N, C-alpha and C positions, 0 to 999 in steps of 0.2 A: 683776656677778657676783663681783668681787673683795671688795666690801663684804659679800656674803652669806657667802663663805668665811671672811672675817675674824671675822664674828660667830659663825659655827659654831665656829671655832677657840677663840674666847673663852668661849662658853657650854659647849662640850663639850671642855674641857681633859682632858688625858690622866688626870690624878689624879681629877678629878671623875667622868669616865666610868667609869674603872676602879672607883671606889667603888660606883657604882650597879650595875655588872656583877657584882661580887664579892658584893654583898648579895643580888642576885636569884639568883645561882647557889647561894650558901650556903642561902638559904631553900628553893630547889627541892630541894636535897639533904636537908635536915632534913624537909621535908613528905613526900618520897618514903620516907625512912626510917621515918617515923611510920606510913605506910600499910603498908609491907612488913614492917618490923621489929616492928610492934605487932599483926600479923595473928594472930587466933585463930579456932578453928573448934569448933563443937559442934552438937548436934542435940537440940532440945527440952529443954535444960538437963540433959542426962543425963551430962555430963562425959566423953563418949566420946573426946574428944581432949585430955584433961587432961594437962598437961605439955608440949604442943606449942605453940610460938609462933614467929611469923615465918615464914621460908621453910619451916621444918621442918613447921609446921602446914599450910601450902599443899601441900607434897609428900605429907604423910601422907593428906590428903583425896583428892588426885589419885590416889593408889595405890588407894584404896578405890572411888572413884566413876567413874573414867575408863572403866571397862567399860560404863557405862550412858550415857556421853556421846554427843553427836551428836543426831539427831532424837528429839524426846521423843514417841514414839508412845503411843497409848492403851494398848497392850500393856504398855509400860514403866510407865505410870501405874498400871495395874491391879496389876502386880507390886509397885509401891510401896505401894499400898493394902493388898494382902494382907499384906505384910511388916509394915506399921504395926499392923494390926489383930491379927495373930498375936503381936506383941511387946508389946501393950498389956495389962497385968495389973491395971489400975485406971483411975481417971478423971484422974489428974494426970500432968504430964510425968515426974515422978520415978518413976512406975509403969511406965515403958517399960523393957523388958529388951532391950538392944541385941543384935542378931545380925548376922552377916556380910551377910545378905541385905538387912537394913534399912540397913546402912551404905552399901551400893551404891546403894540407892534413896532415900537420905535426902532428896535434893533433890525427888524426886517426891512423897514423903510430905509434905513440908513445904508444897509448893505446893497439894497437895489440901486440907490443913488450912486454909491461908489462903483458898482458894477457898470452902470451906465457911463460913468466917467472913464473907466478903463476901456470899454467898448468903443466910445467915441474916439478916444486917443488912438486906439488900435486902427480904426478906419480912417484917421486923419480928419474927422469931422469937428465942427465947432462945438464947444462946451457951453455955449449960451443956452439959457433956459434949461439947465441941467435937472432941475427938480421936476420938470414936466416929462416924466418917464412914460413909456408906453403903458396903455391901460391894461394890457395883459402881461406886463413884465414878470409878475410873479409866477404865472403858469409856465414861463419859459426860463426860469432862473438857472436851473442846472444844465439845461441846453446851452445857455449863454455862457455859463461857467466853463463848460467843456470847450466851447468855441474859443474862448479867450486863452485858455491854457495851452490848447493844441496849437494855436497860432503863436503864442509866446515861445513854445518849445521848437516850433518849426523855424522861427526867425533866428533863435539863438543857438541851436545845435550846430556843431562844426562838422558833424558826420552822421551817417545813418545810425551807427552804434550809439552815439550820444542821444540821439532822438529816440531810439528804441528804449534806452534805459530811463530816460526822462518820462516817456509816456507810460511805462510800466510802473514807475513811481507814482505818477498822477492817478493811475487806475486803482491803486491801493488805498486811495483816500476814501474814507467812509462817507457815503452819501445816502440819505440826507445828512447834512451837517448837524452837529449837536451844539446846543447853546444853553447856557445857565447864567443867570445874573451874577455879576461879580467878576466876569472874565476880563473886564477892562482893567481893574486894579491888579489882577494877576498878571496880565500882559505887561503892564507898566513895571510891576515888581520883578518880573523875570528880566526885563531889559536892564533894569538897574543893577542886576547881579554882575554884569560886566564892569560897571563903574566901581562897584564895591570891591570886586576881585582886584582891580587895578590898585586900590589903596592897600589891600592886603599884600599884594605882590611887592609893593614898595617896602613894606615892613619886613618881608622875607629877604628882599634884596639888601637891606641895611644889615640885617642879622648875618646872613650867609656871606655878604661881601667883606665882612671884617673878620671872619672866623679864623683865617690863616694869616692874612696880612697883619692883623693886630699882634700876633705873636712875634712876627718879625720886628715890629716897631718897639715893643716893650722888652725885647731880649729873651722871651720865653723860647723862641726858636733855637737860640744857641744852647740853652739848658737841655732841650730835647735832643739836640745833636750829640751832646756829650754822653747821653745815656745809651746803654747797649740795646740796640734794636728799637730805640725809642720812636723814631720816625715811622718805622714799619708798623709798629704796634698801634700807632695813633692814626694811620691813614684811613682805616675803616671808620673811626670815630669822627674824623673831620668831614668825611663824605656823608655819613648817615645822619649825623646830628642835624644838619640843615633840613633834611627830609622830614625828620621828626618834628622840628619846629614849624615847618611849612604846614604839615598836616594839622598840627594843634591850632595854628592861627586860622587856617581855612575852615576847620570844623567849628571853632568858637566864633568865627565871623559869619561866613556864608551859611554854615550849618544852623546856627542860632537864628539867623535872619529868616531862613525858610521856615523854621519851626514857628516863629513869631507870626509869620504871614499865614501859616496854616491854622493857627489858633485865632486869627483876626478876620480872615476872609472866608467867604463861603467856599467850602471844600468841593462841593459838587461842580463849582465853576471850572475846576481843573479838567472836567470832562469835555469842555468846550473845544470844538475844532479850531485849530489855529487860523483856518481860512476865514473865520468870523471877524478876527481882528486885523487881518491884512492879507496880502496875496502870498500864497505858497502852494506848491504841489507836493509837499511832503506829507505823509499820512500820519500826522501827529496831532494829539490834543495838547491843551496847555500843560497838563500834568507830565506828559511824556517829554515835552519841550523843556520843562523845568528840570527833569531828571538828566536829560542830555546836556544841558548847559552846565548843571552842577558837575557833571562828570568832566566836561571839557575844561571847566575852571580848575578842577583838581589837577588835571594833567598840566595845565599851564602853570600853576604855582609850583608844582614839583619840578618842572622844567626850569623855572626861574631859580629855584633853590640850587639845583645842580650847576646851572650856568654861573650863578654868582659865586659859588664856591670855587669854580675853575678860575674866574677872574681874580678872586682873592689869592689863588695859588700863584699867579704870574705877576701881580702887582705888589710893590714894596710897601706902599702906604695904604692903610685901611680907608682913609678919606678918599683917595683916588679910586679905589675899588668900588666903593659905595657909589661915587659919582657915575662911574661907567655903568654900574648895574641899574641905577635909577634912570639914566638916560636911555638905556636899552628898553626898559620897561615903559617909559614914557613914549618912546618911538613906536613900540608895538601898540600901545593904547590909541595914539593919535592916528596911525595908519589904519588900524582896524575899525575905528569908529568914525572918524572925522574926514578922512581922505577917501573920496570915492571917485577916483579917476580911472577910466577904462584904459589902462596901459599895462602890458605884461610885466614891465619892470616894477611898477607899484604893486601888482598882484604878487609877484615874487618876493618882494620885501615883506609884505603882510605875512606870507606863509613862513618865511625863514626867520623872522625875528622871534626870539625866545619869548614865550608867553602869548604870542599872537593867536594861538589856538582858542584862547578864552574870549578874544575880542572879535574874531572874524567869523566864528560859527554861525551867529544869527544872520549875518549878511548874506550867506548862501541859503539858509533856510527860508528867509524872507525875500529871496530873489533880488537882493541888491546887486548880486552878481549871479551869472548862470552857474549852477552848482555841479556841473560835469566838466571833465577835461579828459583828454586822451594822451596817454603816455606810452610810447613804444607799441602803438596799435591797440592798447587796451584801455577801456573807459573806466574812470574812477569817479566816485562822488567826492567833491572837494572836502567835505568834513573828514573823509577817510585819509586824504592827502595831509590834512592838518595834523591828524593824529600820528601819522607815520613820520612826518618831519619833526614833530615834538619828541617822538620816541628816539629818533636818531640823535637829536640834539642832547637829550637827556643822557644817552649812553656815551656819546663822545665826550661830553663835559665830564662825566664820571671817570672815564678812562684817562683823560688828560690831567684831571685833578690828581689822580693817584700817581701818575708818572711825574708830574711837576713836584709834588710834595715829597715824594720819596727821594728825589735826586737833589733837592735844594741843600 
């Protein structure tokens, strides 16, 4: 145990640890400022909140729209429909004449227009004159939602079992939806957690990628070999220390980022149904989505810590180990966020790349990909597959690191 703490003290020196912590906290502050300070609001490009930015924009919108917050009943949707059609003096967004009633129901009107777009695309109809929605669209909002999602599930399910699981997931969604002002900034902030996690993973990859290889370069490895049971005693330290550093970096980075957002954005907006900001048949609100993504990010960064340590144990130069780790993290990031090709090979790469769990989760929740798959006759949710693959990668990397380090 003394050897473990000596190695812990050597690798996590005060200066080194402080540097990582300060960088993580500084990035968290800058990212939170970007989300809150750069916030803008508008409706159909009408410039109704022109001149408002940051918290002032969030507060201005809340003042107008909070009177319609809470349960999004079909009566509220119908009032939003009436307000939109009454204010529409032409076919373009610029032809909308804003009114107090439309400002109050802007979210409802916007969702009705987006629903109209989805329904027309589903039916293969033209999207011309999209703003001219049906006069009674609000009264049939949830009926049309059910129609759209059931059609989506029917088209994308590969088996009756997948269809049954998907429909049961959709049936769990609370209706009426819940809405509170400020959800737009929360949704953007949650999305940026993936990009922030990528930066933190790179930091962890740099740290863990050099933890064993660097000892080989500076001769410390030879000294350890000469000590009685030195390598055996240090194996646990070499494996666990990157986990500790990864946890510290993640909590000081994403953890502080979430705390800053909670102190800057309306907290009741976390009760907003995720269907308000996009399409999804998962029964989550913004707060639950935030917790889930935070957990998936934690799994991803610990997997990277374990994987990078394994790379460090098989590569002779720390620079090469760091390069391999960073390239792996970059690949997982690019495949998870930017590459959206419907091909089994691409999907397999996304799932198998270490750290991909943090970047691919939202793609399945927001239906960028159908979130069910069948393996050996049993249906699984894709987020569960991501967790299982990450768990296997974590365990295998740990085992291989121990074997490689002890026999070197």
